VOLOVEX-718089 format. One record per residue (C-alpha): residue number from 1; residue in three letters; x, y, z. Coordinates in nm, 4 decimals. Example, Ala and Ser with C-alpha at 12.3 -4.5 7.8 and 13.67 -1.06 7.14 Angstrom:
<nodes>
 num residuo       xx       yy       zz
   1     ALA   1.2300  -0.4500   0.7800
   2     SER   1.3670  -0.1060   0.7140
</nodes>
This chain:
<nodes>
 num residuo       xx       yy       zz
   1     MET   0.0000   0.0000   0.0000
   2     GLY   0.1079   0.3588  -0.0638
   3     LYS   0.0369   0.7007   0.0840
   4     ALA  -0.0997   0.9948  -0.1142
   5     ILE  -0.2131   1.3539  -0.0765
   6     LEU  -0.4650   1.4967  -0.3224
   7     ILE  -0.4689   1.8774  -0.3363
   8     LEU  -0.7811   2.0073  -0.5052
   9     LEU  -0.7298   2.3764  -0.5896
  10     ASP  -1.0883   2.4866  -0.6322
  11     ALA  -1.1367   2.6816  -0.9617
  12     CYS  -0.7694   2.6790  -1.0643
  13     GLY  -0.7814   2.6608  -1.4432
  14     TYR  -0.5000   2.5092  -1.6464
  15     ASP  -0.3765   2.8364  -1.7962
  16     ALA  -0.3831   3.0088  -1.4582
  17     ALA  -0.1688   2.7365  -1.3020
  18     ALA   0.0732   2.7354  -1.5950
  19     ARG   0.1168   3.1131  -1.5723
  20     TYR   0.1049   3.1874  -1.2010
  21     ALA   0.1829   2.8718  -1.0009
  22     GLY   0.5530   2.9360  -1.0437
  23     THR   0.6665   2.6953  -0.7736
  24     LEU   0.4874   2.4060  -0.9425
  25     GLU   0.6081   2.5067  -1.2862
  26     GLN   0.9650   2.5246  -1.1535
  27     ALA   0.9375   2.1584  -1.0630
  28     VAL   0.8194   2.0833  -1.4173
  29     GLU   1.1143   2.2697  -1.5702
  30     ALA   1.3528   2.0915  -1.3335
  31     GLY   1.2175   1.7490  -1.4295
  32     ALA   1.0991   1.6928  -1.0725
  33     CYS   0.7324   1.6150  -1.1386
  34     ALA   0.4858   1.5139  -1.4079
  35     LYS   0.2505   1.7705  -1.5597
  36     TYR  -0.0679   1.6936  -1.7495
  37     LYS  -0.3604   1.8911  -1.8840
  38     ALA  -0.7037   1.7434  -1.8177
  39     THR  -1.0302   1.8234  -1.9895
  40     GLY  -1.2809   1.8704  -1.7101
  41     ARG  -1.6125   1.6947  -1.7285
  42     LEU  -1.9519   1.8658  -1.7353
  43     PRO  -2.1127   2.0496  -1.5735
  44     SER  -1.8053   2.2493  -1.4711
  45     LEU  -1.9476   2.3084  -1.1232
  46     SER  -1.7942   2.2333  -0.7859
  47     ARG  -2.0032   1.9636  -0.6185
  48     PRO  -2.0550   1.7558  -0.9371
  49     MET  -1.6817   1.7687  -1.0088
  50     TYR  -1.5863   1.6774  -0.6516
  51     GLU  -1.7854   1.3598  -0.7023
  52     THR  -1.6431   1.3055  -1.0512
  53     ILE  -1.2844   1.3423  -0.9301
  54     LEU  -1.3301   1.1158  -0.6288
  55     THR  -1.5380   0.8456  -0.8032
  56     GLY  -1.3976   0.8600  -1.1565
  57     LEU  -1.7505   0.8832  -1.2964
  58     GLU  -1.9388   1.1262  -1.5193
  59     ALA  -2.2219   1.3220  -1.3588
  60     GLY  -2.4714   1.1088  -1.5505
  61     ALA  -2.3403   0.8046  -1.3654
  62     HIS  -2.2999   0.9430  -1.0135
  63     GLY  -2.6094   1.1657  -1.0242
  64     ILE  -2.4699   1.4876  -0.8721
  65     PHE  -2.5608   1.7500  -1.1339
  66     THR  -2.5765   2.0755  -0.9364
  67     ASN  -2.4235   2.2432  -0.6328
  68     ASP  -2.7650   2.2130  -0.4663
  69     THR  -2.7757   1.8306  -0.4826
  70     ARG  -2.7082   1.7887  -0.1119
  71     ARG  -2.6968   1.4157  -0.0540
  72     PRO  -2.4210   1.1647   0.0227
  73     SER  -2.2265   0.9921  -0.2511
  74     ARG  -2.3916   0.6701  -0.3637
  75     CYS  -2.0906   0.5376  -0.5558
  76     PRO  -1.7579   0.3810  -0.4632
  77     ASN  -1.5152   0.6699  -0.4097
  78     LEU  -1.1580   0.7157  -0.2967
  79     PHE  -1.2581   0.7532   0.0681
  80     SER  -1.4866   0.4488   0.0737
  81     LEU  -1.2341   0.2383  -0.1185
  82     CYS  -0.9651   0.3305   0.1353
  83     GLN  -1.1990   0.2408   0.4212
  84     GLN  -1.2912  -0.0932   0.2669
  85     GLN  -0.9287  -0.1829   0.1950
  86     GLY  -0.7873  -0.0886   0.5345
  87     LEU  -0.6333   0.2539   0.4729
  88     THR  -0.6809   0.5582   0.6955
  89     THR  -0.8315   0.8760   0.5498
  90     ALA  -0.8346   1.2465   0.6332
  91     ALA  -0.9525   1.5719   0.4815
  92     ALA  -0.8948   1.9431   0.5353
  93     ALA  -1.1774   2.0555   0.3133
  94     TYR  -1.4928   2.2534   0.2427
  95     GLY  -1.8038   2.1342   0.4247
  96     TRP  -1.9558   1.9972   0.1044
  97     MET  -1.6946   1.7200   0.1198
  98     ARG  -1.8336   1.6146   0.4562
  99     GLU  -2.1848   1.6158   0.3135
 100     LEU  -2.0715   1.3915   0.0282
 101     TYR  -1.8413   1.1470   0.2048
 102     ILE  -1.9511   1.1361   0.5688
 103     GLY  -2.3126   1.2047   0.4810
 104     ASP  -2.4550   1.3148   0.8132
 105     GLY  -2.6768   1.5933   0.6819
 106     PRO  -2.6242   1.9561   0.5747
 107     PHE  -2.2959   2.0873   0.7108
 108     ASP  -2.3369   2.2519   1.0513
 109     PRO  -2.0098   2.4210   1.1541
 110     ALA  -2.1151   2.4351   1.5186
 111     ARG  -2.1318   2.0553   1.5379
 112     GLN  -1.9457   1.9211   1.2373
 113     ARG  -1.6357   2.1332   1.1817
 114     PHE  -1.4156   1.8694   1.3445
 115     CYS  -1.4384   1.4949   1.2863
 116     LEU  -1.1445   1.3270   1.4560
 117     ASP  -1.1238   0.9503   1.5061
 118     GLY  -1.4565   0.9081   1.3306
 119     GLU  -1.6002   0.5917   1.1826
 120     GLY  -1.7126   0.7312   0.8463
 121     ALA  -1.5283   0.7158   0.5161
 122     ILE  -1.3399   1.0322   0.6201
 123     GLN  -1.1990   0.9252   0.9549
 124     HIS  -1.0163   1.2477   1.0441
 125     GLY  -1.1505   1.5756   0.9097
 126     ILE  -1.1363   1.9510   0.9638
 127     PHE  -1.4013   2.1291   0.7602
 128     TYR  -1.4932   2.4910   0.6872
 129     CYS  -1.7832   2.6746   0.5253
 130     GLU  -1.6677   3.0278   0.4342
 131     ASP  -1.5138   3.0544   0.0871
 132     GLN  -1.2741   3.3217   0.2136
 133     TYR  -1.1382   3.0906   0.4884
 134     PRO  -0.7659   3.1599   0.4408
 135     ASP  -0.5765   2.9007   0.2428
 136     SER  -0.2911   2.9425   0.4915
 137     HIS  -0.5242   2.8258   0.7699
 138     LEU  -0.6519   2.5371   0.5578
 139     PHE  -0.2990   2.4109   0.4946
 140     ALA  -0.2283   2.4473   0.8679
 141     ASP  -0.5329   2.2257   0.9286
 142     ALA  -0.3780   1.9722   0.6914
 143     ASP  -0.0454   1.9983   0.8774
 144     PHE  -0.2271   1.9068   1.1994
 145     LEU  -0.3907   1.6037   1.0404
 146     VAL  -0.0596   1.4791   0.8996
 147     ASP   0.1231   1.5382   1.2283
 148     GLN  -0.1391   1.3730   1.4461
 149     TYR  -0.2679   1.0901   1.2281
 150     ARG  -0.0323   1.0222   0.9339
 151     PRO  -0.3309   0.9278   0.7146
 152     ASP  -0.2729   0.7058   0.4144
 153     PHE  -0.4957   0.9299   0.2010
 154     LEU  -0.5381   1.3018   0.2670
 155     LEU  -0.7534   1.5486   0.0725
 156     ILE  -0.6579   1.9175   0.0950
 157     HIS  -0.9211   2.1455  -0.0540
 158     PRO  -0.8564   2.5245  -0.0450
 159     MET  -1.1178   2.7685  -0.1736
 160     ASN  -0.9490   3.1099  -0.2061
 161     ILE  -0.8869   3.0821  -0.5823
 162     ASP  -1.2565   3.0201  -0.6420
 163     TYR  -1.3532   3.3031  -0.4063
 164     ALA  -1.1260   3.5538  -0.5832
 165     GLY  -1.2421   3.4366  -0.9253
 166     HIS  -1.6107   3.4814  -0.8509
 167     ARG  -1.5583   3.8256  -0.7013
 168     HIS  -1.3058   3.9636  -0.9496
 169     GLY  -1.2774   3.7295  -1.2527
 170     SER  -0.9881   3.5166  -1.3698
 171     GLU  -0.7978   3.8100  -1.5225
 172     SER  -0.7833   3.9955  -1.1891
 173     ILE  -0.4798   4.0454  -0.9696
 174     GLN  -0.6743   3.8858  -0.6836
 175     TYR  -0.7311   3.5603  -0.8743
 176     ARG  -0.3753   3.5462  -1.0036
 177     TYR  -0.2333   3.6111  -0.6583
 178     SER  -0.4478   3.3330  -0.5084
 179     VAL  -0.3095   3.0855  -0.7637
 180     MET   0.0466   3.1960  -0.6910
 181     ASN  -0.0101   3.1773  -0.3163
 182     ALA  -0.1498   2.8245  -0.3356
 183     GLY   0.1654   2.7163  -0.5149
 184     LEU   0.3785   2.8729  -0.2402
 185     LEU   0.1815   2.6948   0.0323
 186     ILE   0.2309   2.3619  -0.1436
 187     ALA   0.6017   2.4220  -0.2047
 188     ALA   0.6605   2.4987   0.1640
 189     ARG   0.5447   2.1481   0.2563
 190     LEU   0.6301   1.9343  -0.0443
 191     LYS   0.9764   1.8178   0.0626
 192     ALA   0.8535   1.7084   0.4054
 193     TRP   0.5550   1.5258   0.2582
 194     ARG   0.7734   1.3404   0.0112
 195     GLU   1.0193   1.2430   0.2856
 196     MET   0.7228   1.0965   0.4782
 197     GLY   0.6512   0.8740   0.1791
 198     TYR   0.3575   1.0623   0.0309
 199     SER   0.2877   1.0878  -0.3386
 200     VAL   0.1335   1.4309  -0.4044
 201     VAL  -0.1215   1.5090  -0.6773
 202     VAL  -0.2294   1.8685  -0.7424
 203     THR  -0.5332   1.9337  -0.9607
 204     ALA  -0.8599   2.1305  -0.9736
 205     ASP  -1.2308   2.0696  -1.0092
 206     HIS  -1.2842   2.3354  -1.2784
 207     GLY  -1.1499   2.6692  -1.4000
 208     MET  -1.2935   3.0193  -1.4165
 209     ASP  -1.3581   3.2733  -1.6934
 210     ALA  -1.2828   3.6438  -1.6997
 211     GLN  -1.6353   3.7278  -1.5866
 212     GLY  -1.6039   3.5105  -1.2775
 213     ILE  -1.8238   3.2319  -1.4124
 214     HIS  -1.7884   2.8559  -1.4492
 215     GLY  -2.0367   2.5827  -1.5207
 216     GLY  -2.0226   2.5986  -1.8989
 217     THR  -1.8157   2.4465  -2.1766
 218     LEU  -1.5445   2.7088  -2.2379
 219     PRO  -1.1877   2.5775  -2.2136
 220     GLU  -1.1070   2.8284  -1.9391
 221     GLN  -1.3972   2.6823  -1.7393
 222     ARG  -1.3112   2.3167  -1.8044
 223     ASP  -0.9360   2.2703  -1.8520
 224     VAL  -0.7433   2.1917  -1.5328
 225     PRO  -0.3854   2.0985  -1.4466
 226     ILE  -0.2556   1.7775  -1.2942
 227     TYR   0.0863   1.7919  -1.1258
 228     ILE   0.2184   1.4627  -0.9857
 229     PHE   0.5088   1.4149  -0.7454
 230     SER   0.5624   1.0411  -0.7062
 231     ASP   0.8304   0.7802  -0.7614
 232     ALA   0.5668   0.5702  -0.9384
 233     VAL   0.5197   0.8006  -1.2404
 234     GLU   0.7371   0.9215  -1.5248
 235     TYR   0.8343   1.2860  -1.4869
 236     GLY   0.8011   1.5403  -1.7650
 237     ASP   0.5619   1.7811  -1.9306
 238     PHE   0.2927   1.5751  -2.1033
 239     SER   0.0367   1.8536  -2.1320
 240     ALA   0.0339   1.8639  -2.5130
 241     GLU  -0.2213   1.5824  -2.5264
 242     PRO  -0.5051   1.6479  -2.2780
 243     LEU  -0.6355   1.3599  -2.0688
 244     SER  -0.9798   1.3048  -1.9242
 245     GLN  -1.0382   1.4336  -1.5726
 246     LEU  -1.1755   1.0856  -1.5016
 247     THR  -0.8184   0.9585  -1.4728
 248     VAL  -0.7616   1.1262  -1.1336
 249     ALA  -0.9459   0.8576  -0.9335
 250     PRO  -0.7710   0.5571  -1.0906
 251     LEU  -0.4382   0.7429  -1.0618
 252     LEU  -0.4906   0.7820  -0.6866
 253     CYS  -0.5929   0.4169  -0.6612
 254     ALA  -0.2663   0.3191  -0.8279
 255     LEU  -0.0590   0.5424  -0.5983
 256     LEU  -0.2376   0.4099  -0.2891
 257     GLY  -0.2247   0.0470  -0.3992
 258     LEU  -0.6031   0.0209  -0.4013
 259     SER  -0.8120  -0.1988  -0.6232
 260     PRO  -1.0059   0.0552  -0.8319
 261     ALA  -1.3832   0.0521  -0.8596
 262     ALA  -1.5102  -0.1510  -1.1540
 263     ALA  -1.6567   0.1540  -1.3304
 264     MET  -1.3342   0.3567  -1.3274
 265     ILE  -1.1445   0.4047  -1.6532
 266     PRO  -0.7884   0.2695  -1.6759
 267     ASN  -0.5216   0.4958  -1.5308
 268     GLN  -0.3857   0.7138  -1.8157
 269     ILE  -0.0762   0.8472  -1.6350
 270     ARG   0.2622   0.7229  -1.7568
 271     ARG   0.4288   0.4896  -1.5098
 272     ARG   0.7966   0.5130  -1.4308
 273     GLU   0.9924   0.2220  -1.5703
 274     PRO   1.1767   0.0132  -1.3064
</nodes>
């Protein structure tokens, strides 16, 4: 079995990452990670794409079509697969993730912000509900979970890029700064995570257009990056030929040593030759 961290940069489009996530792009130029471009699935909305990324299924298969579909996941997902196959899970994430993968009703921050040593598919979680909750605090929440629990699978889900995009649009200094800052927060921790044995995957649920909108079919709303730091994959820039966003779930299964769900597509990421 392996250990992996999935960082889901909410609303970080591919072009934005390529232009402003300089710390991640430095690793690409140095040959220290793999970079892919993924074509996001539809609708390019948050909650449907959370479920798509974590189940490897189209919205038509998993049934979450809107941000207002507030029910638990009904499909095998990365958290449930980890639970079934004996791995520990954790999440520092938006409250919608708790609604999807713990499934104990609409998120109530007074009662549900902390879930430590729980019995659900997310065993150790710190959740938030304000989109402007600082990414620095969110990564500190993740630091706590790693320090205290050493989970096999950890989801880190910051929201400041999405918040800046909706308020100011993807061409704004606020959006660009949020992308850059997320890269800095990742870079500050990456070496330690790798030394602990974690593979690290950085991607996004969807992008954002200049008007601060997503949900449609425009490339700036759909195209997302995938950066992979792992001894199991071949390093290089492979972004010239976009992959399906559906490959994220089977990729994580491969990195964690999980048997993937039957409905997942084959992993499309290039493996490192022995």
